[in-house]
C-alpha positions as CSV (number, residue, x, y, z in Angstrom):
1,M,-34.1,18.2,-6.9
2,K,-31.4,15.8,-8.2
3,S,-28.7,14.5,-5.8
4,E,-25.9,16.4,-7.5
5,E,-27.8,19.7,-7.3
6,W,-28.7,19.1,-3.7
7,G,-25.0,18.3,-3.0
8,K,-24.0,21.9,-3.9
9,L,-26.1,23.2,-1.0
10,M,-25.2,20.5,1.6
11,K,-22.9,21.0,4.6
12,T,-20.6,18.5,6.2
13,K,-23.2,17.3,8.8
14,E,-25.7,16.6,6.1
15,Y,-23.3,14.5,4.0
16,I,-22.4,12.5,7.1
17,E,-26.0,11.9,8.0
18,L,-26.8,10.7,4.5
19,E,-23.8,8.4,4.4
20,D,-24.6,6.9,7.8
21,R,-28.2,6.3,6.7
22,F,-27.5,4.4,3.5
23,G,-23.9,3.1,3.8
24,A,-22.5,0.0,5.6
25,K,-20.4,1.1,8.6
26,N,-17.2,-0.8,7.9
27,Y,-15.1,2.4,8.2
28,K,-14.7,5.0,10.9
29,P,-13.5,8.0,9.0
30,L,-12.7,11.4,10.4
31,D,-15.7,13.8,10.0
32,V,-14.4,15.7,7.0
33,V,-16.1,15.5,3.6
34,L,-13.5,16.1,0.9
35,S,-14.4,17.4,-2.6
36,R,-11.2,18.5,-4.3
37,G,-7.5,17.7,-4.3
38,E,-4.3,19.1,-5.7
39,G,-0.7,18.0,-4.9
40,I,-0.5,17.5,-1.1
41,W,-3.6,19.4,-0.4
42,V,-7.3,18.5,-0.3
43,W,-10.4,20.7,0.3
44,D,-13.7,19.8,2.0
45,V,-17.2,20.8,0.9
46,E,-17.1,24.0,2.9
47,G,-13.8,25.1,1.4
48,N,-11.4,24.3,4.3
49,R,-7.9,23.2,3.2
50,Y,-6.0,20.2,4.6
51,M,-2.6,18.7,4.1
52,D,-3.1,15.0,3.2
53,C,-0.7,13.0,5.3
54,L,-2.2,9.6,4.4
55,S,-2.1,9.7,0.6
56,A,-4.9,7.2,0.4
57,Y,-2.7,4.7,2.1
58,S,0.1,5.5,-0.4
59,A,-2.1,5.4,-3.5
60,V,-1.5,9.1,-4.4
61,N,2.3,9.1,-4.1
62,Q,2.4,11.4,-7.1
63,G,0.0,13.9,-5.4
64,H,-3.7,14.4,-5.9
65,C,-4.9,14.9,-9.5
66,H,-1.5,15.0,-11.1
67,P,-2.1,16.8,-14.4
68,K,0.0,14.5,-16.6
69,I,-1.7,11.4,-15.3
70,R,-5.1,13.0,-15.6
71,R,-4.4,13.9,-19.2
72,A,-3.3,10.3,-20.0
73,M,-6.6,9.1,-18.5
74,M,-8.7,11.6,-20.4
75,D,-6.9,10.9,-23.6
76,Q,-7.4,7.2,-23.3
77,A,-11.0,7.6,-22.2
78,E,-11.7,9.2,-25.6
79,K,-10.2,6.2,-27.4
80,L,-10.8,2.9,-25.7
81,T,-11.5,2.0,-22.0
82,L,-12.0,-1.8,-21.9
83,T,-11.6,-4.8,-24.1
84,S,-11.1,-7.5,-21.5
85,R,-8.2,-9.9,-22.1
86,A,-10.3,-11.8,-24.7
87,F,-8.6,-9.4,-27.1
88,R,-5.3,-7.5,-27.2
89,N,-5.0,-3.7,-26.7
90,D,-2.3,-1.2,-27.7
91,Q,-1.4,-0.2,-24.2
92,L,-0.7,-3.5,-22.4
93,A,2.5,-4.4,-24.2
94,F,4.1,-1.0,-23.5
95,L,3.2,-1.3,-19.8
96,Y,4.8,-4.7,-19.6
97,E,8.0,-3.4,-21.2
98,E,8.3,-0.2,-19.2
99,L,7.5,-1.9,-15.9
100,C,9.9,-4.7,-16.5
101,E,12.7,-2.3,-17.4
102,L,12.0,-0.1,-14.4
103,T,11.8,-2.9,-11.8
104,D,14.2,-5.4,-13.4
105,S,11.4,-8.0,-13.8
106,H,10.9,-10.5,-16.5
107,K,7.2,-11.1,-16.5
108,I,4.2,-9.1,-15.4
109,L,0.7,-10.2,-14.4
110,P,-1.7,-7.2,-14.2
111,M,-4.7,-7.1,-11.8
112,N,-6.9,-4.4,-10.3
113,S,-6.7,-4.1,-6.5
114,G,-3.8,-5.0,-4.1
115,A,-5.9,-7.8,-2.6
116,E,-6.3,-9.3,-6.0
117,A,-2.6,-9.2,-6.5
118,V,-2.1,-11.1,-3.2
119,E,-4.7,-13.7,-4.1
120,T,-3.0,-14.1,-7.5
121,V,0.4,-14.6,-5.9
122,I,-0.9,-17.2,-3.6
123,K,-2.2,-19.2,-6.5
124,C,1.0,-18.8,-8.4
125,A,3.2,-19.8,-5.5
126,R,1.1,-23.0,-4.9
127,K,1.2,-23.9,-8.6
128,W,5.0,-23.5,-8.6
129,G,5.3,-25.7,-5.5
130,Y,3.3,-28.5,-7.1
131,E,4.7,-28.3,-10.6
132,S,8.3,-27.3,-10.0
133,R,9.1,-28.5,-6.5
134,G,7.0,-31.6,-6.5
135,V,5.0,-30.8,-3.3
136,A,2.2,-33.3,-2.8
137,D,-1.2,-32.2,-4.1
138,G,-3.1,-30.1,-1.6
139,R,-0.2,-29.8,0.9
140,A,1.5,-26.5,-0.2
141,E,2.2,-24.2,2.7
142,I,3.0,-20.4,2.7
143,I,4.6,-18.7,5.7
144,V,3.4,-15.3,6.7
145,C,4.1,-12.9,9.6
146,E,2.2,-11.8,12.7
147,N,0.5,-8.4,12.4
148,N,0.5,-8.7,8.6
149,F,-1.9,-6.8,6.4
150,H,-2.3,-8.1,2.9
151,G,-5.9,-7.2,2.2
152,R,-9.5,-8.1,3.2
153,T,-10.5,-11.2,1.1
154,L,-11.5,-14.4,2.9
155,S,-8.2,-16.2,2.2
156,I,-6.2,-13.2,3.3
157,I,-8.0,-12.5,6.6
158,G,-7.6,-16.2,7.3
159,F,-3.9,-15.7,7.9
160,S,-4.3,-12.4,9.6
161,T,-3.6,-12.1,13.4
162,D,-6.0,-9.2,13.7
163,E,-9.0,-10.8,15.5
164,N,-11.3,-7.9,14.5
165,A,-10.6,-8.7,10.9
166,R,-11.3,-12.4,11.4
167,E,-14.3,-12.5,13.8
168,N,-17.3,-14.4,12.5
169,F,-15.9,-14.7,8.9
170,G,-14.7,-18.3,9.1
171,P,-14.1,-21.0,8.1
172,F,-10.8,-20.0,6.6
173,T,-8.5,-21.2,3.8
174,P,-5.9,-23.6,5.1
175,G,-2.2,-23.7,4.1
176,F,-0.6,-20.9,6.0
177,K,1.8,-20.8,8.9
178,T,2.5,-17.6,11.0
179,I,5.8,-16.5,12.5
180,P,7.0,-13.3,14.2
181,F,7.9,-10.4,11.9
182,G,11.6,-9.4,11.8
183,D,12.9,-12.8,13.0
184,S,14.8,-14.5,10.2
185,E,15.7,-17.5,12.4
186,A,12.0,-18.2,13.0
187,L,11.6,-18.4,9.3
188,D,14.4,-20.8,9.0
189,K,12.9,-23.1,11.6
190,A,9.4,-22.9,10.2
191,I,10.3,-24.2,6.7
192,T,9.2,-27.8,5.9
193,P,9.3,-29.9,2.7
194,N,5.8,-28.5,2.0
195,T,6.8,-24.9,2.3
196,V,6.5,-23.1,-1.1
197,A,6.9,-19.4,-0.2
198,F,7.4,-16.7,2.4
199,L,5.0,-13.7,2.0
200,V,6.1,-10.6,3.9
201,E,5.9,-6.8,3.8
202,P,9.3,-5.1,3.8
203,I,7.8,-2.7,6.3
204,Q,4.5,-3.4,8.0
205,G,2.4,-0.4,7.3
206,E,-1.0,-1.2,8.9
207,A,0.7,-2.6,11.9
208,G,2.2,0.9,12.6
209,V,5.2,1.3,10.3
210,I,7.1,-1.6,11.9
211,I,10.6,-1.6,10.4
212,P,12.5,-5.0,10.7
213,P,16.1,-5.1,12.0
214,K,18.8,-4.2,9.6
215,G,19.9,-7.1,7.5
216,Y,16.6,-8.9,8.0
217,L,15.5,-9.0,4.3
218,K,19.0,-9.9,3.2
219,R,19.0,-12.9,5.5
220,V,15.5,-13.8,4.5
221,R,16.6,-13.8,0.8
222,E,19.5,-16.1,1.7
223,I,17.2,-18.6,3.6
224,C,14.6,-18.7,0.8
225,T,17.4,-19.3,-1.8
226,Q,19.0,-22.1,0.3
227,K,15.7,-23.8,1.1
228,N,14.4,-23.4,-2.5
229,I,11.2,-21.5,-1.6
230,L,9.8,-18.3,-3.1
231,L,10.3,-14.9,-1.5
232,I,7.2,-12.8,-2.0
233,L,7.4,-9.1,-1.1
234,D,4.2,-7.2,-0.7
235,E,5.2,-3.7,-1.8
236,I,1.7,-2.4,-2.4
237,Q,2.3,0.2,0.3
238,T,6.1,0.4,0.5
239,G,6.7,0.3,-3.3
240,L,6.9,3.0,-6.0
241,G,8.9,5.5,-4.0
242,R,7.3,5.6,-0.6
243,T,10.4,4.6,1.3
244,G,12.8,6.7,-0.7
245,K,13.6,3.8,-3.2
246,L,11.6,2.6,-6.1
247,L,11.0,-0.6,-4.1
248,A,11.8,-1.1,-0.4
249,E,13.8,-4.2,-1.2
250,E,16.5,-2.0,-2.7
251,H,17.5,-0.7,0.8
252,E,19.1,-4.1,1.4
253,G,20.2,-4.8,-2.2
254,I,17.9,-7.9,-2.7
255,Q,15.4,-9.0,-5.3
256,A,12.3,-11.0,-4.5
257,D,11.0,-13.9,-6.6
258,L,7.6,-12.2,-6.7
259,T,6.9,-8.6,-5.9
260,L,3.4,-7.1,-5.5
261,I,2.7,-3.5,-6.4
262,G,-0.5,-1.5,-6.6
263,K,-2.0,1.7,-5.1
264,A,0.5,4.3,-6.5
265,L,0.8,2.3,-9.7
266,S,-2.1,4.5,-11.0
267,G,-1.4,7.6,-8.9
268,G,-4.8,7.3,-7.4
269,F,-6.8,7.6,-10.6
270,Y,-7.8,4.0,-11.2
271,P,-7.4,0.5,-9.5
272,V,-4.3,-1.1,-10.9
273,S,-2.0,-3.7,-9.4
274,A,0.6,-6.1,-10.7
275,V,2.6,-9.2,-9.8
276,L,6.2,-8.8,-10.9
277,S,8.1,-12.1,-11.4
278,N,9.9,-14.3,-13.8
279,E,9.3,-17.0,-16.4
280,E,9.9,-19.8,-13.9
281,V,6.8,-18.8,-11.8
282,L,4.4,-16.8,-14.1
283,G,5.3,-19.0,-17.1
284,L,3.4,-21.9,-15.4
285,L,0.0,-20.2,-15.9
286,Q,-1.9,-21.5,-18.8
287,P,-4.9,-19.9,-20.6
288,G,-8.0,-20.1,-18.5
289,Q,-6.3,-20.7,-15.2
290,H,-6.4,-17.1,-14.0
291,G,-7.7,-13.8,-15.2
292,S,-9.7,-10.7,-14.6
293,T,-12.2,-8.8,-16.8
294,F,-10.6,-5.5,-16.0
295,G,-7.0,-6.6,-15.4
296,G,-4.7,-5.1,-18.0
297,N,-7.4,-3.0,-19.6
298,P,-6.2,-0.1,-21.9
299,M,-7.4,2.6,-19.5
300,A,-5.5,1.1,-16.6
301,C,-2.4,0.6,-18.6
302,A,-2.4,4.1,-20.0
303,V,-2.8,5.6,-16.5
304,A,-0.2,3.3,-15.0
305,R,2.3,4.2,-17.7
306,A,1.8,7.9,-17.0
307,A,2.0,7.4,-13.2
308,L,5.3,5.6,-13.5
309,K,6.7,8.2,-15.9
310,V,6.1,11.1,-13.6
311,L,7.3,9.2,-10.6
312,K,10.7,8.9,-12.4
313,E,10.9,12.0,-14.5
314,E,9.9,14.4,-11.7
315,N,12.4,12.8,-9.2
316,M,9.7,12.0,-6.7
317,I,11.6,9.0,-5.3
318,E,14.7,11.0,-4.5
319,N,12.5,13.7,-3.0
320,A,10.8,11.1,-0.8
321,A,14.3,10.1,0.5
322,R,15.3,13.7,1.3
323,M,12.0,14.9,2.7
324,G,11.5,11.7,4.6
325,D,14.8,12.2,6.4
326,Y,13.9,15.9,7.1
327,F,10.4,15.1,8.4
328,L,11.7,12.3,10.7
329,E,14.4,14.6,12.0
330,E,12.0,17.4,12.7
331,L,9.5,15.1,14.4
332,K,12.2,13.6,16.6
333,K,12.6,17.1,18.1
334,L,9.2,16.9,19.6
335,D,9.7,16.5,23.3
336,H,6.5,15.2,24.9
337,P,6.0,12.5,27.5
338,A,3.2,10.8,25.5
339,I,5.6,9.9,22.7
340,R,7.0,6.4,23.0
341,E,8.9,6.2,19.6
342,I,9.2,8.0,16.3
343,R,10.3,5.8,13.4
344,G,10.2,5.7,9.6
345,K,11.7,5.1,6.2
346,G,11.4,7.7,3.5
347,L,7.9,9.3,3.8
348,M,6.5,6.3,5.7
349,I,6.6,7.6,9.2
350,A,4.9,6.7,12.5
351,V,4.6,8.4,15.9
352,E,3.8,5.8,18.6
353,L,2.3,6.9,21.9
354,H,2.6,5.3,25.2
355,E,-0.3,3.0,26.1
356,G,-2.9,4.8,28.2
357,T,-2.4,8.2,26.5
358,P,-5.7,10.0,26.9
359,G,-7.8,9.5,23.7
360,G,-5.0,7.6,22.1
361,A,-3.9,8.4,18.5
362,R,-7.4,9.0,17.4
363,A,-7.7,12.1,19.6
364,I,-4.5,13.6,18.1
365,C,-5.7,12.8,14.5
366,E,-9.0,14.6,15.3
367,S,-7.1,17.6,16.8
368,L,-4.8,17.8,13.7
369,A,-7.8,17.7,11.4
370,K,-9.1,20.9,13.0
371,M,-5.7,22.5,12.3
372,G,-5.6,21.4,8.7
373,I,-3.7,18.1,8.7
374,L,-5.3,14.7,7.8
375,C,-3.6,11.6,9.1
376,K,-4.8,8.2,10.4
377,E,-4.4,6.3,13.6
378,T,-3.7,2.6,13.6
379,H,-3.8,0.1,16.5
380,T,-5.0,2.6,19.0
381,Y,-1.7,4.3,19.9
382,T,0.1,4.9,16.6
383,I,-0.2,7.8,14.1
384,R,1.0,7.4,10.6
385,F,2.3,10.3,8.4
386,A,2.6,9.5,4.7
387,P,2.2,12.6,2.6
388,P,2.5,12.6,-1.2
389,L,6.1,12.4,-2.4
390,V,5.9,15.9,-3.8
391,I,6.0,17.5,-0.4
392,Q,8.6,20.2,0.3
393,K,10.5,21.5,3.3
394,Q,8.2,24.4,3.9
395,D,5.2,22.1,3.9
396,I,6.9,19.9,6.5
397,D,7.7,22.9,8.7
398,W,4.1,24.0,8.5
399,A,2.9,20.5,9.5
400,V,5.4,19.9,12.3
401,E,4.4,23.2,13.9
402,R,0.8,22.0,14.1
403,I,1.8,18.5,15.2
404,A,3.7,20.1,18.1
405,K,0.5,22.1,19.1
406,A,-1.6,19.0,19.0
407,F,0.7,17.3,21.5
408,E,0.7,20.3,23.7
409,K,-3.1,19.9,24.1
410,I,-2.7,16.4,25.6
């Protein structure tokens, strides 16, 4: 019997056993096996329905299997999927134009994954430092923050402070300096003549939805301008509506020199990411100095164009702001001694538990899964809630009722 035929007869336990037998164990997923999704809902192989409160780490902001994005993908798949950048295609120019108009950018460099976008921006920042700032060859330095998460490549984990991500993977790429997140004065003091950029998340997602003090990004923008270094904002998780604005930088009325987007840029249909910048930085790249076989391919561009269109036309960003405020307000009504803090911006929300809470955040996530809500723990004692931006009040009421019950079981 073929695998797909056998799959129709398999149960959750059998899928898990098969996956554990043949797959590397670099993830620790909840024991649900999903097979279908629509909007904020997903179904497992046995027909159980769950509210998705992770959104594939904000990759499905537009909701699962959005029909307009799906149609764009299917239409493009019937025409042309890949040419590589060795040739031009009839979708890339339109994506450039629409993305520039939407984000007030001047130049776009398309890639595939978020990590690729981060690697790309590191190269671009260093090149700018050498060719525009006159930094001595091989001395360029980029400042990053403690508890950052920018991806899993070797260079990126080299400047991570998560020891689990770094253990036994060295030696690491030099040229990075780490400072505390949310401390603008630490940035000011850390800058040297060799500093070319400051790379930071507007809100630290994987660290547990850590929100910096009000005015932090504004002050960071001022420092970077004064010291003539590039401000790079990693908006791969926070961007494209997640925080109730198109980009999280808008909350403080600033604009980065380079902005990274990905995940929701395709609405979960295809790996698409991009570096947004200007001629001064991206204009330094010459043919042959950077590229990607799949970056900017016609399939990716068509999907991204549709994903951006529905995000805007269906008022998902405004809905994220309203529903985020409501979700946060309702969660803050939870009165339980295990809860240390509830915080969030838009539909990027965290419930942090006191250290020592029995079972930690994982136990509550497992309890919620049994009640039909899928969410994810991070750093042992923090639960993240990040549903698709199409969620409505009645959905939030349904979720909060179950979240309250999960805490009652502690």
